[in-house]
N, C-alpha and C positions, 0 to 999 in steps of 0.2 A: 396076530396082535401081540406086541411085546408088553409084558407087564412085570412089575416087581412088587414084592410085598414090602411096602414102605412103612417105616416107623416114623410117623410125623412128629416133628418138633412142636412142642406146645408153645404157642406164641401168646395165648390169652388164657387167663384163669377161667374163662367161661367156655373154653373150646369143647370140652367133653359134654358139659351141660347143654350147650347150644345144639348139639346133635340130638339130644333126647327130647328137647322141648321146642315148640314152635311159638309159644306165646311170649309174654314178657313179664312185667312186674318186677324186673330187676335193673331198670334204668340202663338200657342198652343203646347202641349207636344206630339202631334201625329206625325206620319211619314211625314205628309204634311209640317210641319214646322221645325221639330227637326233636320233633316240633315243639317249640316253646322252651326247650332246654337252653341253658347258657353254657357256652364253651369259649374259653379265651380265644381271641383272634389276633393273629399277627398278620397285618396287611402290609405288603412290601411294594415298593415302586417297581413296576414291571420293566421299566426302561433301565433300571440299575443305576440311575444317576447318583443316588446316595447310599446304595446297598453296601458297597465296600467299606464305607465309613462305619457300618455296624451300628448306626444310631437310629433311634425311633422316638416318635412322640407317644408317650404312654397316656392313655385316656382313663380318667377315673382314679388316678393314683393321688396320694398325698403329696404335698410339696417336697417333703424329704425323699419320697420314692421317685418323684419326677427328676430330682437332681441326680439320683443314682442311675437314671435311665440313659445318661449320656455316656454309654459304654458300648462294647460289642454286644448289642442287645440280644439278637437271636441266639448267639452262643451261650450267653449267660442265662437267658430264659429257658432254653432247652435243658441245660445242665441243672438248673435250679429245680425245674419241674420234675426231672428224672430222679433227682435225689430226694425230692418230696415223696415220690411214689415208693422209693426204696425205704424211707423212714416209716411208711405206712405198712410195710411188709407185703407189698404186692408181687415181688419177685419170688421165683421158686427157689432161689439160692443167692448167696452173696458173691457176685462175680469178682469183686475186688479182692477176694481171698484166694482166687485160683492162681496156681503157680504158672509163671510164664518165663520163658528163656529164649535167647537167641541161639540158634543152632550153629556151632562152629562151621566155618566154610566160606567159600567165595561169596555166596549170595545172602547169607544171614537170614535164612528162613526162621520164622518165629513159631515156637511151639507153646501151646497152652494146655494144661491139664484141667479139664472141666468135666469131672465125674457127674456133676449135677445134671448135665444134659443127657445122661444115660438112663435117667429115671422116668417113670410114668410114661412108658411107651404106648402108643395107640396104633395098632396095625391097620392099614387101609390098602385097598387096591389102587394102583396108580399106573396109568398108561404112559409109557416113556417114548413111544414112537409117534406122538402127535404133539407138536409144539403149541398149536392153537387148538384149544378145546373150549366148548361153550361153558359159560358160567352156570353153575348148578346151585340154586338157592337152598337145596336140601342139605348140602354139605356145609361144613363150617366156613364162614366168611366173615369179613370184618364188620358187617352190620350187627353181628352178634357179640361184639366186644363190649364190655362194660364201660360206661362213661368215665368211671374212675381211672381207667387205663389210658384215656385220651389226655394228652398234654395241652394241645391247642390246635386251632385251625391255622392253616398256612395258605394264604390266598393273595393274589395281586389286588392292589387298592384301585379304587375308581378315580381317585383324584391325584394320583401320582405321588402321594406321600407314604412314608413308612410309619405305620401306626400300630400300637398294641393296645387292645381293649381287654381288660381282665375278665369282664362279664358281658359277653356278647350274645344276645338271644339268637337262636336259630329261626330264621324266617322260613316257614313251611313252603312258601311259594318261590323262594330264591333258588339259585343254582346249587346243586349238590355240593356240600363243603368238602374240601381236601383237608385231611387231618393228620397230625403227628401223634402216634401212640407208642407206648412202651412195648418192648418185646419181653414178656415175663420170663423167658429163658435166654437171658442175654449172653452174648459171646464176649462182650467187652463193655467197658465203662461208657455210659450214654447210649446204649444200643436202642434204637428206635425204629419205627416203621413209618414211612411216608405213604399215605393212602390217598391217591388222587380221586376226587369226586366219589366219595365212598358210597353214596346212595344210588349211584348209577350202576353199581354192581358190574363193573367192567372185568372181563377175564384177564388173566395174566398175559398181557399183550401190550407192548410199548406202542404208543402213538405220539404224534408230534407235541401235543399239549402236555402229556405226562412227562416226556423227556425234558422239555423245557422247564417244567416245574421242579424237577429234580436238580437241574443245573442251577436254577435260581436259589434253591435251598442251600446248595454248596456255596454259592457266592455270598448269600446273606450271612451265613455262619462265619465266613471270612477267617477260617481256622484251618491251616494246612494239615492238621492231625485228624480232621473230620472228613471221612469219605463216605460216599453212597455207593451201594451195590445193587445189582439187579440179577435175578436168576430166572430164566425162562422155564417153562415146563419142559421136561426132558433134560434139564440141566440143574436139577435139584431144587426147583421151586416147590415148596410144600403146600401152598394154598393157591387155588386158582381164582384169585381176586387181586386185581392190579395193585401192586405195592413195590416199594423200594425199601431197602434196609440201609441203616447208617450207624456208625459208631466212631469212637475216638481211639486212635492208636498212636502213641507218642513217639514212634520211630517210623522210618520209611518202610513201606512194603517192598519186598525184594523186587517185584516187577517194576516198581517205580525207579529202581536203580539200573534196570537192564538196558543195554545199548539198543539202539533202533536204527533202521535203515529208512531214510526219507524216500518216499515215492514221489518223484517229480511229475507233475501234471502239465500237459500242454493246454488244457482247457478245463473249465469247471471251477473247482474250489479255489485256485489261486486268486481269482477276482474277489472272492469273499474272505480272503485272508486265512483260510483253513489249511493246515498242513496235515498230511496223512503219512504215517510211518509204519514200518513193520518191525515187530520185536525180533531181536537177534539174541542168540546164545541164551535162550530161556526155554524151559521144558515145554511150555504151552505156546503154540503159535497164535499170534494175535495182531490186531491193528491198533494204532494209537492216533487219535484225532486231537488236535490242539489248535489254539489261535482263534481266528475269526475276527472280522471287523466289528462284529457285535456278537453278543451271546446267542442271538437268534441264528446267526450264520453257522456257528458251531453246532447248535442244537439241531438245525435242519439237516446238516450233513450226517450227524450220528443217527438221528431218527430215521432218515432215509435208509441207512445201512441196516439198522435193526429191523425195520419193516420188511426189507428185502429178504433177510435171512430167515426171519420167522415165517414169512409167506412161502419160503422154499423149504419149510419144515426142518430147519437146521437148529438144534439146541444151542444156546449161547448164554454168556454171562457178560455183564458190563460193570466196570469200575469207574467211578467219577472221582477224580482227585484234583489237587492244586486249586481248591476253591472253585471248582467247576470249569477250570480252564484246560483240563487234560482228561480225555476219556479213552478207556481201553475197551475193546470188544474182543471177546474170546469165543469163537465157535468151538464146540466140544462134542465128544462122543462117548464119554465114560459110562453113562447110564445104559446106553445101547450095548456097549461091550459087556457090561455087567449082566444085563438080561440075557445075552447070548452065551454067557459062560466063558468069556474071553479074558476075564481079569483073574490074576493069580489068587489063590486062597489066602496067601500071606497078606496081601493088601486088603482083601475082603474082611479078614479077621479083625483088622483095626477098626472097622465100621466107620471109616471116614469116607464120606462122599464129597468129592471136590466140587464145591460151588464157588461163587465169586471170591470169597475171602481166602479159601484154601488155594485157589489158583493164583491169587495175588501174593501168596507166600505166608499166610497166617494159618498154621495147622492147629485145629482144635481137636485134641486127643481125649478119649474117654476112659482109657485104661492107663494106670500108673506105669506099667511095664513099657508101654509104647512111648510114654513121655520120657522115661529115663533112657530108653534106647534110641530116641529120635536122632536122626542123622541127616545130613544133606543128601546122602545117597538115597535114603528112604523117600524124602520129599521129592527128589528128582524122579525116582521111579514111579511114584504115585501120579505126579503131574504129567509125566510122559504118556501115561495111559489115557489122559484126558484129551491130549492134543490130536487134532486131525493130522493125517499124513501130509507130507509136503505137497504131493500131487493134489489131494483133496482140498488143502488150504488154498492153493493157487486157483482152483475152480471157484471156491467161495469168495476169494478176494475179487475175482473177475465179476461175480454177481454184484458185489458191493460197489465197485467202481462204476459199473454200468448203471446201477440204481441211482447213484449220485450224479449221473451224466458226466462222468469223468473220463479222461483219456490219459493213460499212463505213458510217459515219455521214456524216462530212465530212472535209475535210483542212485542215491549217494549216501554214504555212511554218515551217521550222526552219533556222537558219543553222548549218552543221556546224562553223564555226570554234570554237564553244563546246565541241564534243565533244573537242577535242584540246589544250586548254590545259594538261592535266596531263602531256603527253608532253615529256620533257626529252631532248634529243639529245646523245649522247656522241660527240665527234669521234674517239674512239679505237676505237669499234666499227666493224668493217669492214663495208662494204655487201655485198649479195647479190643474185643474179639468178634467172631463171626457166628453165623447160625448154620451149622452143618446139619444134615439129615441122615438118619439111619436107613439103609436099604439092604434087603436080603433078596436074593434071586428066588423066585417061585420055582419049585421043582415040579 
């Protein structure tokens, strides 16, 4: 069994306390406290007919507040609630004061100095050779998060309308709510967690409903600077309770600018409008899914791929960009190499474990020396250790295409520069970072 001594990133102010106590009395997100509680609810049109307009009907607001609701509502709601929690002092540090720079070079990797994430480490044993592991209620999970850290529920509406209710009671007999909560150790501005059906206590394993919910959130936010990410177990997920991360970064991720090679299919996805491509000239090999006649088409293709590789025990990361219209899948092997002693001490000393944000090109560094010395060569060497070999990647790609009932015909090159001509960058939007995890190999 491969294990590493992991220093878990603290995502909740109740994380250590929750491990010591089983009761409550602290207004948590578990069944003991949730029934009868009120949590704001954002209900969206699951068909997406009005989601890209970013408008919602706000229930229970004053006339003045209702007038101001005719805006990009989810985006404004998320940022407003996140800043409210910052004003309450719920975060472990002020991420807006962290130094950030673009590393000179062809790719424009982004480096952030975040020494706050180096504090209050809590070592745990973590198995890295099993992507799918059963949920363990004795360990920290999101039912132990304090309600004050929850921003709102995010759920499809029953009547096809997009509605926001500031004070929505939790019905004990209703379906388990999906919630958006802060990450108290943020990597960037607006760093939140999307936790599907929190009371169902699902392990960190993508299913079709959860993947679709993540795409719907990206679409509802309608902001190209807002991306969602997913880390599987074995690929630096820190908590075995199903969740996605998301934050704002006001410049493109390097991987979003990388060229791709379109994989032409003779059957399967073309009928559904989904295009699959392979990353080129990027240190981590990966696949890109985009298009789709409907959001459901794209979601089904990506979910089938994720289910396939996790069932085959392959660690992976997912990046959702372009308002849910473009999804990257990165199979990876860094944690396995790390546990086997195959990663250089130089890279280990930086204590950077490449999860979805690092793989996408946002390097969160914990030591000032590493930040000052950050170079494209360092970023490339680190990420190259993450990537599967060319031979292994071709095997995994075959699994994915087979899972989606696809048949590859040939390939044609595609320049990804065309993909991003519609992205306009606003200098007033604050950037955002990621959630890396500290790992040390057990001797």
